[in-house]
C-alpha positions as CSV (number, residue, x, y, z in Angstrom):
1,M,-54.3,90.5,-71.9
2,K,-54.0,91.2,-68.1
3,R,-56.2,88.4,-67.3
4,L,-54.5,86.0,-69.7
5,L,-51.0,86.9,-67.9
6,L,-52.9,86.3,-64.6
7,L,-53.8,83.0,-65.6
8,I,-50.2,81.9,-66.9
9,A,-49.2,83.0,-63.5
10,L,-51.4,80.7,-62.0
11,W,-50.7,77.9,-64.4
12,G,-47.0,77.7,-63.4
13,W,-43.4,79.2,-64.1
14,H,-41.2,78.7,-67.3
15,L,-38.9,76.0,-67.9
16,T,-35.6,75.1,-69.9
17,A,-34.1,72.1,-71.1
18,A,-34.9,68.1,-71.0
19,A,-33.4,65.0,-70.3
20,G,-33.8,61.4,-68.3
21,L,-35.1,61.7,-64.8
22,T,-32.8,60.3,-61.8
23,I,-34.2,59.9,-58.4
24,E,-32.6,60.9,-55.2
25,I,-34.1,60.1,-51.6
26,T,-34.0,63.1,-49.8
27,E,-36.2,62.0,-46.6
28,G,-36.9,58.6,-45.1
29,A,-39.8,57.6,-42.9
30,Q,-39.4,56.6,-39.3
31,G,-41.2,53.3,-38.6
32,A,-40.9,52.0,-42.0
33,L,-41.2,48.3,-42.3
34,P,-37.8,46.5,-42.6
35,I,-37.7,44.2,-45.8
36,A,-34.9,42.3,-47.7
37,V,-35.1,42.0,-51.6
38,V,-32.4,39.6,-52.4
39,P,-30.7,40.1,-55.8
40,F,-32.3,37.9,-58.2
41,G,-30.6,34.6,-59.6
42,G,-30.0,34.2,-63.2
43,T,-29.0,36.6,-65.8
44,S,-30.9,39.6,-66.8
45,P,-30.4,42.9,-68.4
46,E,-32.3,44.6,-65.7
47,D,-31.6,44.7,-61.8
48,V,-35.1,43.4,-61.1
49,A,-34.6,42.9,-57.4
50,G,-33.1,46.4,-57.3
51,I,-36.0,48.0,-58.8
52,I,-38.4,46.3,-56.6
53,A,-36.6,47.4,-53.7
54,N,-36.3,51.2,-54.8
55,D,-39.8,51.0,-55.4
56,L,-40.8,50.1,-51.9
57,K,-38.2,52.6,-50.5
58,R,-39.7,55.2,-52.3
59,S,-43.1,54.7,-50.9
60,G,-41.9,55.4,-47.3
61,R,-43.5,52.3,-45.8
62,F,-40.6,50.1,-46.4
63,R,-36.9,50.2,-45.4
64,P,-35.1,47.6,-47.6
65,L,-31.9,46.0,-46.2
66,P,-28.8,47.1,-48.2
67,V,-27.4,44.1,-50.1
68,A,-24.2,44.5,-48.7
69,D,-25.4,43.6,-45.2
70,M,-27.2,40.4,-46.4
71,L,-25.5,37.4,-44.9
72,V,-26.5,35.0,-47.7
73,K,-28.5,35.6,-51.0
74,P,-30.9,32.6,-51.7
75,H,-33.0,32.6,-54.6
76,Q,-35.8,30.4,-53.6
77,A,-37.9,29.7,-50.4
78,S,-36.2,26.2,-50.2
79,E,-32.7,27.9,-49.8
80,V,-33.7,30.1,-47.1
81,D,-32.7,29.8,-43.3
82,Y,-35.2,32.0,-41.5
83,R,-32.7,32.4,-38.7
84,D,-30.2,34.6,-40.8
85,W,-33.1,37.1,-41.6
86,R,-34.5,37.3,-38.1
87,A,-30.8,37.9,-36.8
88,L,-31.0,40.9,-39.3
89,K,-34.3,41.9,-38.0
90,Q,-36.0,41.7,-41.2
91,E,-39.7,41.2,-41.2
92,S,-40.3,40.1,-45.0
93,L,-38.1,38.7,-47.5
94,V,-38.2,38.7,-51.3
95,V,-36.3,36.0,-53.4
96,G,-36.6,35.2,-57.1
97,Q,-34.5,34.6,-60.2
98,V,-34.8,35.3,-63.8
99,N,-34.3,32.7,-66.6
100,G,-34.4,32.6,-70.3
101,G,-33.3,35.3,-72.6
102,P,-34.4,38.0,-74.9
103,G,-37.7,37.3,-76.3
104,N,-38.5,34.7,-73.5
105,Y,-37.5,36.0,-70.0
106,Q,-39.1,33.9,-67.2
107,V,-39.4,35.6,-63.8
108,R,-40.2,33.8,-60.5
109,V,-40.5,35.6,-57.4
110,E,-41.7,34.7,-53.7
111,L,-42.6,36.7,-50.8
112,L,-41.8,35.3,-47.3
113,D,-42.8,36.2,-43.7
114,V,-39.7,36.0,-41.9
115,F,-40.8,35.7,-38.4
116,R,-43.5,32.8,-39.2
117,G,-41.1,31.4,-41.4
118,Q,-43.8,30.8,-44.2
119,G,-44.6,32.2,-47.7
120,L,-47.0,34.8,-48.3
121,G,-47.1,34.8,-52.0
122,S,-45.3,33.5,-55.3
123,W,-45.7,34.7,-58.8
124,Q,-44.4,33.9,-62.1
125,F,-44.2,36.2,-65.1
126,N,-43.0,36.2,-68.8
127,A,-41.2,39.2,-70.3
128,A,-40.1,39.5,-73.8
129,S,-37.7,42.6,-73.4
130,Q,-35.7,44.7,-71.2
131,R,-38.5,47.2,-70.7
132,D,-41.0,44.4,-70.1
133,L,-38.7,43.3,-67.3
134,R,-38.7,46.8,-65.8
135,A,-42.4,46.6,-66.0
136,T,-42.6,43.2,-64.4
137,A,-40.5,44.5,-61.6
138,H,-43.0,47.3,-61.2
139,H,-45.8,45.0,-61.1
140,I,-44.0,42.7,-58.5
141,A,-43.5,45.7,-56.2
142,D,-47.1,46.5,-56.5
143,L,-48.0,43.1,-55.5
144,V,-45.6,42.9,-52.5
145,Y,-47.0,46.4,-51.3
146,E,-50.6,45.1,-51.4
147,A,-49.7,41.9,-49.6
148,L,-48.1,43.7,-46.9
149,T,-50.2,46.5,-46.5
150,G,-53.7,45.7,-47.8
151,E,-53.5,48.8,-50.3
152,R,-53.0,48.7,-53.9
153,G,-49.5,49.4,-55.1
154,A,-49.1,52.4,-57.9
155,F,-45.4,51.6,-59.1
156,A,-46.6,50.2,-62.4
157,T,-48.4,53.4,-63.4
158,R,-46.7,56.1,-65.2
159,I,-46.1,60.0,-64.6
160,A,-46.4,62.8,-67.4
161,Y,-44.6,66.3,-67.0
162,I,-43.3,69.2,-69.2
163,T,-39.5,69.7,-70.3
164,G,-38.0,72.0,-72.8
165,L,-34.6,71.9,-74.5
166,R,-32.8,75.3,-75.5
167,S,-30.6,75.1,-78.6
168,A,-27.4,77.0,-78.8
169,D,-29.1,79.9,-80.7
170,G,-31.5,80.4,-77.6
171,K,-34.6,78.8,-79.1
172,E,-36.4,76.5,-76.8
173,R,-38.5,73.4,-77.9
174,V,-40.9,72.3,-75.2
175,A,-41.8,68.5,-74.8
176,V,-44.6,66.5,-73.1
177,Q,-43.0,63.6,-71.8
178,V,-44.2,60.3,-70.0
179,A,-42.3,57.9,-68.0
180,D,-42.6,55.0,-65.4
181,S,-43.4,56.2,-61.9
182,D,-39.6,56.2,-61.0
183,G,-38.8,58.5,-63.9
184,A,-37.2,55.5,-65.9
185,S,-38.1,55.2,-69.7
186,P,-39.1,58.7,-70.4
187,Q,-41.1,59.0,-74.0
188,T,-41.7,62.2,-75.9
189,I,-45.4,62.3,-76.7
190,F,-45.5,65.9,-78.1
191,S,-43.0,68.8,-78.8
192,S,-43.3,72.3,-79.8
193,T,-41.4,75.7,-80.0
194,E,-44.4,77.3,-78.5
195,P,-45.5,76.8,-74.7
196,V,-47.3,73.7,-73.5
197,L,-49.3,73.8,-70.2
198,S,-51.9,71.9,-68.1
199,I,-51.5,68.3,-68.9
200,S,-54.2,65.9,-67.6
201,W,-54.6,62.1,-67.8
202,S,-57.7,60.5,-69.0
203,P,-59.3,57.8,-66.8
204,D,-58.4,55.0,-69.0
205,G,-54.5,56.3,-69.1
206,R,-54.6,56.3,-72.8
207,R,-55.0,60.0,-73.6
208,L,-53.5,63.1,-72.5
209,A,-55.3,66.6,-72.8
210,Y,-53.1,69.6,-72.7
211,V,-52.9,73.4,-73.7
212,S,-50.7,74.2,-76.6
213,F,-49.6,77.8,-78.0
214,E,-48.3,76.4,-81.0
215,N,-50.3,78.7,-83.2
216,R,-49.4,81.7,-81.0
217,K,-52.9,81.3,-79.2
218,P,-53.9,79.0,-76.4
219,A,-55.9,75.7,-77.6
220,I,-56.7,72.6,-76.0
221,F,-55.6,69.3,-77.6
222,V,-56.3,65.6,-76.6
223,Q,-53.7,63.1,-77.9
224,D,-53.5,59.2,-77.8
225,V,-50.4,58.4,-75.9
226,Y,-49.8,55.1,-77.9
227,S,-50.8,56.1,-81.5
228,G,-49.9,59.9,-81.3
229,Q,-53.2,60.9,-82.7
230,R,-54.1,64.5,-81.9
231,Q,-57.5,66.3,-81.9
232,K,-58.0,69.8,-81.2
233,V,-60.9,70.2,-78.9
234,A,-61.2,73.9,-77.9
235,D,-60.2,76.9,-79.7
236,F,-62.5,79.5,-78.7
237,P,-61.5,83.3,-78.9
238,G,-59.6,84.2,-75.8
239,I,-58.3,81.8,-73.2
240,N,-58.6,78.0,-73.7
241,G,-57.0,76.7,-70.5
242,A,-56.5,74.0,-67.8
243,P,-58.4,70.9,-69.0
244,A,-59.4,68.2,-66.4
245,W,-60.8,64.9,-67.5
246,S,-64.1,63.9,-65.8
247,P,-64.0,60.3,-64.1
248,D,-66.2,58.8,-67.0
249,G,-63.6,60.2,-69.6
250,R,-66.3,61.8,-71.7
251,E,-66.0,65.6,-70.7
252,L,-63.4,68.1,-69.6
253,A,-63.7,70.9,-67.2
254,V,-61.9,73.7,-68.8
255,T,-61.3,77.6,-68.3
256,L,-62.9,79.7,-71.2
257,S,-63.1,83.4,-71.7
258,K,-65.0,83.2,-74.9
259,D,-67.7,85.3,-73.4
260,G,-65.3,87.9,-72.0
261,N,-64.5,86.5,-68.6
262,P,-62.4,83.5,-67.5
263,D,-65.1,81.1,-66.2
264,I,-65.2,77.2,-65.6
265,F,-67.1,75.2,-68.4
266,V,-67.8,71.6,-69.2
267,L,-66.7,70.4,-72.7
268,D,-68.0,67.3,-74.3
269,V,-65.1,65.8,-75.9
270,A,-67.0,63.9,-78.8
271,S,-69.2,66.6,-79.8
272,G,-67.4,69.9,-78.9
273,S,-70.4,71.4,-77.1
274,V,-69.6,73.2,-74.0
275,R,-71.8,74.5,-71.1
276,P,-70.9,76.9,-68.6
277,V,-70.5,75.9,-65.0
278,T,-69.7,79.4,-63.3
279,R,-70.4,83.0,-64.4
280,H,-68.6,85.4,-62.4
281,P,-66.2,88.9,-62.9
282,A,-63.5,87.0,-61.1
283,I,-61.1,84.6,-62.5
284,D,-62.1,81.0,-62.4
285,T,-59.5,78.4,-63.3
286,E,-57.6,75.2,-62.8
287,P,-61.0,73.0,-62.5
288,A,-60.7,69.3,-60.9
289,W,-63.5,67.0,-60.8
290,S,-64.4,65.1,-57.5
291,P,-64.1,61.3,-57.9
292,D,-67.9,60.8,-58.2
293,G,-68.1,63.3,-61.0
294,R,-70.9,65.4,-59.1
295,S,-68.7,68.4,-58.5
296,I,-65.7,70.5,-59.5
297,I,-63.3,72.4,-57.4
298,F,-61.6,75.5,-58.8
299,T,-59.3,78.3,-58.2
300,S,-61.0,81.7,-57.9
301,D,-59.8,85.0,-56.8
302,R,-63.6,86.0,-56.4
303,G,-62.8,86.9,-52.6
304,G,-59.7,89.0,-53.2
305,Q,-57.0,86.1,-53.2
306,P,-56.8,82.8,-55.0
307,Q,-58.8,80.3,-53.0
308,I,-60.3,76.9,-53.8
309,Y,-64.2,76.7,-54.4
310,K,-66.6,73.7,-55.1
311,V,-69.6,73.8,-57.3
312,S,-71.9,71.2,-58.8
313,A,-70.8,70.0,-62.2
314,A,-74.2,71.0,-63.2
315,G,-73.7,74.5,-62.1
316,G,-75.1,76.7,-59.3
317,E,-73.6,78.6,-56.5
318,P,-69.9,77.8,-55.6
319,Q,-68.7,77.3,-52.0
320,R,-65.5,78.2,-50.7
321,I,-63.7,75.3,-49.2
322,T,-60.2,76.6,-48.1
323,F,-59.8,79.1,-45.2
324,E,-56.3,78.0,-44.1
325,G,-53.9,81.0,-45.4
326,K,-54.4,83.8,-47.8
327,Y,-53.4,81.8,-51.1
328,N,-54.5,78.4,-52.1
329,A,-54.5,77.2,-55.7
330,K,-54.2,74.1,-58.2
331,A,-56.0,71.8,-56.1
332,S,-56.7,68.2,-57.0
333,Y,-58.4,65.3,-55.2
334,S,-57.1,62.0,-54.3
335,R,-58.8,58.9,-55.9
336,D,-60.8,58.2,-52.8
337,G,-62.0,61.8,-52.4
338,R,-60.4,61.7,-48.8
339,Y,-57.9,64.6,-49.5
340,I,-57.5,67.6,-51.8
341,A,-53.7,68.5,-52.4
342,M,-53.0,72.2,-53.4
343,V,-50.5,74.9,-53.5
344,T,-50.6,77.1,-50.4
345,R,-48.7,80.2,-49.4
346,D,-46.8,79.7,-46.2
347,G,-45.1,83.3,-45.3
348,G,-43.5,84.1,-48.4
349,D,-43.2,80.7,-49.8
350,F,-45.5,78.4,-52.0
351,R,-45.7,74.8,-50.8
352,I,-48.0,71.6,-51.0
353,G,-50.8,71.7,-48.5
354,V,-53.3,68.8,-48.0
355,L,-56.9,69.2,-47.0
356,D,-58.9,66.2,-45.2
357,T,-62.2,66.7,-46.6
358,S,-64.0,65.1,-43.8
359,S,-62.3,66.6,-40.6
360,K,-61.3,69.8,-42.6
361,A,-57.9,69.4,-41.2
362,F,-55.2,71.1,-43.1
363,R,-51.2,70.2,-43.0
364,T,-48.3,71.3,-45.2
365,V,-46.3,68.4,-46.8
366,S,-43.4,70.2,-48.6
367,D,-40.8,72.7,-47.6
368,G,-39.5,74.4,-50.7
369,P,-39.7,78.1,-51.6
370,L,-41.6,77.6,-54.9
371,D,-43.7,74.2,-54.9
372,E,-46.5,73.7,-57.5
373,S,-48.6,71.5,-59.4
374,P,-49.5,68.6,-57.0
375,S,-51.0,65.4,-58.3
376,F,-52.0,62.2,-56.1
377,A,-50.7,58.7,-57.0
378,P,-53.8,56.7,-57.9
379,N,-53.7,54.9,-54.5
380,G,-53.6,58.2,-52.7
381,S,-50.2,57.2,-51.1
382,M,-47.9,60.0,-52.6
383,I,-48.2,63.4,-54.3
384,I,-46.0,64.5,-57.1
385,Y,-45.0,68.0,-57.4
386,A,-42.7,70.4,-59.1
387,A,-40.2,72.5,-57.3
388,R,-37.0,74.6,-57.6
389,A,-33.5,73.3,-56.4
390,Q,-30.3,74.8,-57.0
391,G,-31.9,77.2,-59.7
392,R,-33.6,74.5,-61.8
393,G,-37.0,72.8,-61.8
394,V,-37.0,69.3,-60.4
395,L,-40.1,66.9,-59.3
396,Y,-40.7,65.8,-56.0
397,A,-42.8,62.8,-54.6
398,V,-43.8,63.1,-51.1
399,S,-45.8,60.7,-49.0
400,A,-49.6,61.9,-48.4
401,D,-48.7,62.4,-44.6
402,G,-45.2,64.3,-45.4
403,R,-43.0,61.7,-43.7
404,T,-41.0,60.5,-46.9
405,R,-39.9,62.5,-49.8
406,H,-37.7,61.9,-53.0
407,R,-36.7,64.1,-55.7
408,L,-36.5,63.2,-59.6
409,T,-34.2,65.5,-61.2
410,L,-33.4,65.9,-64.9
411,D,-29.4,65.5,-66.1
412,V,-29.7,69.2,-67.2
413,G,-32.3,71.9,-67.3
414,D,-35.8,72.2,-65.6
415,V,-39.1,70.0,-65.5
416,R,-42.3,70.9,-64.4
417,E,-46.1,70.2,-64.1
418,P,-46.0,66.7,-63.3
419,V,-49.4,64.6,-63.3
420,W,-49.6,61.1,-61.9
421,S,-51.5,58.4,-64.4
422,P,-54.6,56.5,-62.9
423,F,-54.1,52.7,-62.6
424,S,-53.6,50.6,-65.6
425,N,-56.1,47.7,-66.3
426,R,-55.1,44.6,-64.6
C-alpha cells in the first residue's frame, strides 16, 4: 500500500469539477512578429479571423494587430493598399471571406507580405458546419504559421485532460475530455466515479490509454476516441500504471508491480504479453519513449530522490540523465528528441524544466508553486502543463523557451494531467 500511495503521489494531485475551458494570455513574448488578421467578409457563425489571430498570438511568435487599430478592413488582396499597413508597421496581412451557409460554407483566405507588397499564399476550403469552420480556422493558422516560420503549426491538434464533477451529495464523477488545442469544443470520452489517471495519446491520434480505478483497483484501458470502444489491456495484481505509447503504436511502456516491485515493462497491445525493462528494488514509474523507439526514460528513486533515467527499450542498465536539482519527475520528449520536459523542484516549488538533450543545458520555464504533467505540442513549440491558481487546478501552455504563457481555465472547478495530441494526418 505504501508503494501504491507513493506512485499516486508521483502521478499527480486530486481534482474537483469540470466545464468548458477558456483562455487568458498571461505573458507575451518580446520580439513577436506583427501581423494583421482582418475580420473576414461574409456571414459566418464563427469568427474565423479571430480564431486565427488568437492561435497565432498563443504561439508567442506573433503579435496580432487589434481590430480597433485597423484603418481599413479589406477582404481580398485586390482591395489592399499596402501603405495603410506599412503605416501601422505590420509585416504580414491575412484577409479572407466566408460565403455560403450551413452545409456548404466556402472559406477563402490570402496571406500577404506587407513590405514587399505581394502574396505569400492563398487557400480555399469548404466547411459543412460551425465545428468544421473552427477546424478550418485552426488549419489556416497552421498554414500561416508554417509559411512565416518554416515550421509546421500545431493549432489543428487536440489536447486531452482529466476533470471531475462533484455533485450536491459530495460524490465526484471524473471525466477524460478531449478539446481543440485552444480548449474549445470539449468532448467527454470516458467518465467514472473512481479515479482516472495518466492519459496517453496513440501516435495516430485515434486512441487514448489511461489508468482507471473503476473496479477499486488500477487497470490500464485503451479507448478509441471516435467510436468509444474500450479494451482493458493490463489488469495484473498490484499496480498497473503510467501507460505510454511506443512511436509505432504497437506497444505501451507501463509500470507494473505484479512481481512485487514497481518496474517498467513493455506491453504488446494486441497480444497482451509483457516483458520487463527494469528490475530494481526502487520505484520505477512514468515511462516515456524516445521518438526513435530505441529507449525509454522514466522516473526512479533508486538514487534516494526521484530523478530521470534512460534505458534501452530492450532492457539493460539504466543511466541517470538529470543532475540539476534534487527532484525531477514525469519526463516527456519533444517530437524531434531535442528536448525533455519534466517536473523539477525549485526550492519548495514544483515547476516545469526543459533539458536540452545535446548540450545538457537545463532551464525552468514555469513559475508556479505546483506545476506538473508537462506535454510537448507535436511541433515542439509549446508545452502544456497543469498548475494551481487561486486554489483550483488550471492548465497552462508555455513556449518551449519560456517567453510566452497562456492559461486555460475551467468555468468552475479543477482540471489536470493534460496531454497534447500528435499531428493529424494531412
